[in-house]
N, C-alpha and C positions, 0 to 999 in steps of 0.2 A: 459247225464250228461250236466248240465250247465257250463260255461265257469267260471273259478276261477284264483284268484289271490293269491298266497300263499308267505309270508314273513317268512324265515327261519334265526334264529340268529345263525350264525356258529362259534363265537369266544367268551370267558369270562365266566362269572358265569351263564348268560342267554343262553348260548350255547344249540341248540336243540328246543328251543321254537318257536313255529310256532304260526302265525297269518292268518288265511284264509278269503277270500272276495269272496262272490259270487253274492253280488248285488252293485248297484249304491252307492258310500260310500268315505268320505274322512278320513283321517287318519292324524292327527298331532302328530310329534313325537320330543320328549325334555323331561326335567328334571320336569317341572312343574306338579303338581298332578292332573292339570285337562286335561293333553293331554291324547289324545285315546291310545297311547302307551308311557307310561310314563318309562324314564329311571333313575333311583333313584340317587339321589346326590351324595349316597356313592359308586356307580358304576363306573362313567365316568363324572368327573368335565369338560371335555372337550366339552360337549353336552352343548348347550344352552337351556334356558328355553322354547323357542319355536324355535326348530331347523330347522325342514323341513315340507312339507305338501305335502302327496300323495294325488292325486286325481285318484280315482278307478271307473273304468268302466268296468268291465269285459270284454274280454279278455284285457283291455287295462289299462296302468296305467302309469302316468305321476308324476313328481317329479319337486318340487319347493324347493330353500333354502330360508328359512324367515330372511335372514339377521344375520346368525350365525356368531359367532366371529371364529371359527375355520374350516367354510364350512362343504361341504357336497361332498363326493367322489363318482362318478359313475365310476366303473372299473378303477380306479387308479387315474381318471382326476376329477381336483376340479371344484366345482361349487358354486357361490353365497356367497364368504367368503366376509365379511366386514372387513374394515380396524381397527386395533387395537385401534385406536384413537376414531372410531366412535361408538355412543352409538347404543343399538338396535333400537331406536326411529329415529336416523338419518339414520339407513341402511335400515329402512322401505321406506324412500323415493327413495331407489334404485329400479328399476326394474331388477330383477334377472330373466332370462330366466327359462322357463320349459323346462324339458326334457321328451322323451318318454322313457319308460324302455321296457325290452323284456325279454323273457326266458332266463334263466343263468346269467343275468346281475347280479351284485354286487355292495350293496350302503355301505358306510362306513360313518359312523358318530362316532367322538372320536376314541374309538379303538373297537365298535362294528361295525359288518360286517352283512349284512342281503342278502341272496341269494333270487333272485326273480324267482318265478316260474309262469308259465302261462299255463294253460291248457285250450285249446279251446274247443269250443261245439262240440260235435261228430255228433249231429242230424243236419237236414237242418236248415240252417240259415234263410231261408227267409220262411214267412207265406204262407202256401201251397193254391194255387188257387189264390194268390192275386200279380198279377204282378207288380214288379218294374221298371216304365220306366227308359231307360237307363239315361236321362236329370238328374232324381235324384239321382243316384249314387255319392258318395262323391269325386270320380276321375273326374266326370264332372261338368261343370259350373251348379249352381242352376238356372233354369229358372223362367222368372218372374213371380208371385203368380198368376196373373191375367190369364194368359195362362192355368194355371193349373186348377183354378176355372172354367173358359169357358169350358174346357174338360169335367170336372165333369158334368155339366149342360148339356152339348151334350149327353153324355152316360145315364145322369138320364132321358132325353127326348125320349132315345131310349128305355127306359123302364129296365135299369139295377138295378136289386132288393137291390144290396147295397147302391143304392143311393135315396130310397124312400124318407128319411128325406128331401132331397133338391129339389125334383122333381116338386114342386108347386109354386118354389120361382123364384125371379128374382132380379138381383143386382141393387141397385139404385147408390150406392157412397161406397168409402173405408173411413172406421172411423179411420184408423191409423195401422202402421206397429208395429209389435213387435219382440222379438228375435226370437221366434218359427213360426211366420208366420204373418198372417194379419186379420183384423175384417172389415166386409163388412156391410153396411147397405142394408137389403134385405126385399122384401114385398111379402106376400103371393098372387098369383094372383086371388083366389078367395074369400077368407075373407079379404083381403086387411089389414092384421094384420102385423106390422111393426116388425122385430127381427135383432139382431145381429147375423151375421153368422161369426164364428170363423174358419179360416182353420190353422191346424198345420203340419208341416212337419218335418219328422224326418230327422235329421241330417246325420244319417246312416242307414244302410240298415236294415229295421226294422226285429227283429227276432218275432218268434212267441210268445214267452214268453213275449217278452217287450210289444207286441200289446196287448195281454190278460191282462197283468197287470195294463196297462193304462186304457184301457176299463173298467175293475174291478173297478178302482178308480173313472172313470167318472161316472159310476151307482151309486157309492156312494153320489158323488155330486148332481146328479139328485134327490137324496130323500131330499135335502136341500129345504125347503118351508117355508121362513120367510120374513116379508116385508122389512128387512134391508138386504136381501143376494140377488143378482141376479139369477133369476131362471134360470136354466139349461132347456130347453124344449127338446130336443132331441140331439142325436150324431150318428155318423157312421163313418167307417172305408172303404176306398176303394182306388186303385191307389195308395198306400203307402202315402195317405193322411187321415187325422182325421178332422172331421168336426163337428161343434155343431151349434145349434140354441140356442140362448139365449133372455131372456127378453132384449128388447132396453130401454135405460135411455136417454132421449133427451137433457137432461142437460149437458152431458159431464162428464170429472171426475173433482175430487178435485184440481189436478194439473191445469187442464185448468182454474178453478176459481180463483186460487191463482195469475195466470198470469195476468188473466183479473182485478184483485184488487191490483195490484202493487207487487205481490211477496210474501204477506201475507195476513191473516184474521184477522178479529177484533175478540176480546175475545168469544163473544156471539155466532158467528157463528162457528168458530173453535171449542169451546165446544160442541155445539149443534150436530154438525157432529160427534165429538167422541163418545157421549154418545149414539148415533145410531149405529155407528161401534161396540160399546161394547155390544149393544143387540143383533146384529148379533152373535158376538162371543159367548156371553152366550148361544145361541140356538145352534151354530154349534157344539161348545165344547160337547155338551150333549146329542143330538140327537142321537136316535138309528139308524145305518146303516148297510146293510146287508153282506157286504165282510171285515172282519176285520181278519188280522191274528192272530189266539189265541196261546196260550203258547205252546200248543202241535203241533203247525204248520198246524193244519188245520183251512181253513175259516169257519166263523161263524158271526153270529151278534155281532156287537160290538157297544160301544158309543164313538161318538165323533169324528170330524174331524178337523185336523189343517191346517190353509192356507197356511202358510209357506213363504207367498210373499206379506205380506200386504204393501202398499203404495200408496200415494196420486193417482197415475196412476191406481191404482186397486180400488179406492172408487168413486163410480158413483152417479150422483145426477137426479132425476126427481121430479115432483111436481104433488102433489095429492090433488085434493080440495084446491088448491094455497098454499100448505104447502111443504117445501121442505123436500123431502125425500130421504136419504143416502142409497146405497146398495152397500155390498161388491161382486166385481166382479172377475172373474177367480177364484173359490174357489178351492185351491188345485191344479188345473190344472197343472199349470207351474213346483212347484215341482215334483208332480206325473210323469209329462213327463220327468223330468231329472232322476228321481230314477228308471224309467223303462229301462233306458238307451238309450233313443230315441233323446236326445239332444247333444250325443256325449259329449265329455268331456268340458262341457262349464263351470264348477262351478269355478276352479280357473282362467280360462280365461274371465270371464263373465265381462259385463260393469258394471259400478257403481250404476248402478238402484237398485240393490236389496242389495248390502251390507251396503248402507247407512241407512237402517231401520232394520238391522239385528243384534241381539242380539249376544254375544260372545258364549253363550250356543248353537246356531243353527251352528256356525262354527266348534265347538268341538264335535259335535253330530248330524251330518247333517242327517243322516238317521233315527235317533228317535227323532226327535223334538216333544217337548210336548206343551200343550196349551199355557202355559205362553210365549213361542217365540212370538206369536199374540199379548199377552197382552202388552209386552215390544213393540212391532212395532206400536201397536195403541198409545203408549205414544209419540214414535218416531216420529209419524204422526202428534200429537197434536203440538209437541215442533217445528216442521216443519212448520205447517201451522200459528203458531203464531211469529214466529221469521223469516221466510224465509230461515233459516239456518238448519243443520244437527244436530244431538245431538252430533256427534263425528266428531274430527278434524281427516280428512283423509289424509294420506300421499299417494304416487304414489302406494303402494301396498295395496290393501283395506284389504285383509284377515289379513296381520300384523297388520294393524292399529286397527282392531276390537280386536284384541287379546291384545295389547299395549297400546292402547288410552282410556281412561275412558271418559265417556260423560260428556260434559262441563255444570256445573250449567247454567240453562236457563237464570239466572238474568245477567249472564256474556255475553250473547248475546243480551239482551233485559231488561234492568230495569224496565220498565213500567208495566211490566207484574204484577199481583194482586200476594201479598205475598203467602198469602194461596194457590192459583192455583201454583204457582212456587214450591213450597215445594210438593206439591202431584206428578207433573211431574217429579222432582228431585227423588223422593222415587221411581216412576215408572220406571224409567231408572237403577236402581241399580241392577248390574249384580252379585256383589260377596257377601255372598258366592253361591247365588242363586238370582233369579229374584225377585223381591221384593213382588209384587202383582202376585200371583199364578194362580188366576183367573179372568176373564173378570168382574165378578160381584164384587169382592172386589175393583177393580180399579174404576170401576163405582160410589160405593157408597162412596170412597173417594173423586172423583171429585163432587160429587153432595153436598157433606158437605163444599167442598172448595168454590163453586161458591154460 
């Protein structure tokens, strides 16, 4: 049996109702009708519109109050209550701590009490025949990633079959460090081909289910072959480390380009980049991939992949025949890593890099994000390229900011942006009642008309 987290309501009209989670997920509890777990207005007005957020990575569960008026209680102890004179927006500026929940804990919001049930996985947690070095375990200090990759190359040179993918490469330099690992420039010793070698380290001891799930998603990403998507060449897993060889883009990323040009980009360059991004999304959202969870629970062929983490740092630049070509990188890897439970509980505690380009729909339904979240993110990237600012004003609590703060009309950031272009960007960032442009093609066609 896989690990599960169960929420059971024990009081009031909803008593006995259960919510069971067996995969990486988030759950927002509140009165608003778009909450994952909605407590209707006529049941309990002591509950705020967006009351608290659960970050669930079975068998672990973490809770954070979202600046509620009446607070959240854990085993009778109050956490996170805002002052009565504070607005929800003001409370969002206060960083309320997160709390880990365990089996048999009680959570109370308003008059409603939840019992927390945690079922541990019965089967062996670690992937068979894949030793996990002591230094990689959560309780020990994480080693420098360069030491890990040196060890991988040493084992590859000794003929380790799990490391065939990187056995003929040598490291040239580091290209940058991310939340889950690091990317290196590597060169094939025989062909002299340059590749980007990405290393990703699980933040927790990798379970067999998590490894299998992530590698399945990686195989889907390998099927993406388009001029505007970074090609995933090969991948592997050994020594509790995932590694990937990818197409190398020598021009860096869009964030680097913005910094070189003073923090923003001219209209013609920003729009050209966005149109190429949308071409990549049109392809990726419609391509046939081999491993999709079907309605009956089986795995089979499906249509389309969602990136879920589109931002200027993930948009890479190269030149082909003297023309700038833009490619979407890391397609789906970061979110697949998180959904497989390999990054630990990083969603609510993550750095601001991802929330800045994330629509509210993705916070409300983290697990089942649809293609339109990528369309919204591409508009957010365009907004950022043109203004040097982010579409939303962010307080100290990013997740509450996404739920409470509407995108700022782009002319309030920079009035020099052409009127028709500004109108299309503002439309693309509309989130209520749904994201305005549901497909990348719709947004592309609107952009072309505007320019």
